[in-house]
N, C-alpha and C positions, 0 to 999 in steps of 0.2 A: 838435467842441466836446466838451465833457467833459463826464459829467452834473455834476459839480462846480455848471460854466457856468450851462451851462444853468440849474438850480435858482438857484442868484445871482441872475442877470435875472428869472427873472418872482418870485420871494422880495423880491425889489427894486421891481417890477412894480409886485406888489398893493400891499405896504408904499408905495410911494409916490400909489397912486390915494386911501387917508384924507389926504392932505396936512398928516400934526397936527409930522412932521415930517423929518430925512430919512433917505433911503433903509440909508443900512447898516445897520444892521440888521433890517429885511427880509430884506438878499444875503444875513444870515451865517445866519441864521434859514431860508434858502430852501440855502442849501446843505449847511446841515446837515443839511439832509431830505433833500436827495436823495441826499449817504455815506448815510444811514442804508436807506434803503429797497433805493439798491446792495447790501444786507448782505441786509435782513428778504425782497424778496421772493422770489430764485430761495430761502432759507431757506424758502418758507410754499410755496409752488409743487412742492422737492423732495416737499415730506412729504401733502402734497395726492396726485401721484401716485403716492407710496410706498403709502398707506393706497386708494387705487383697485386699484393694483395685487395687493395681498394680502389685499386682500378681493375682488376677480375671481377669485384661488387657490383661497382656500377655497371660494366658492363652486364651484369646478370642483371639488376636493374632492372636496366633498358633495353633486353631480352623480352625481358617479363614482361614489360611493365605498354610491352610497343614502341616506343619511345628512341626509336631511331634515328640520328640522324643524317638529312640524306644532304650530298656536295653537291 
């Protein structure tokens, strides 16, 4: 099953618990949310890993060259 289908099923189930109306709008919102997360999560993880690598390289460079910041 694709992420869109799973998102639609979860959205429909959550919307169905309220009992107010049909589950169609919850399914649509769940599918849209799943598609947004398919793009957003990899972007955030890539940024976080890149930031950590650059910070580590900077600290390693400072340690090697002896340019440590003193507070």
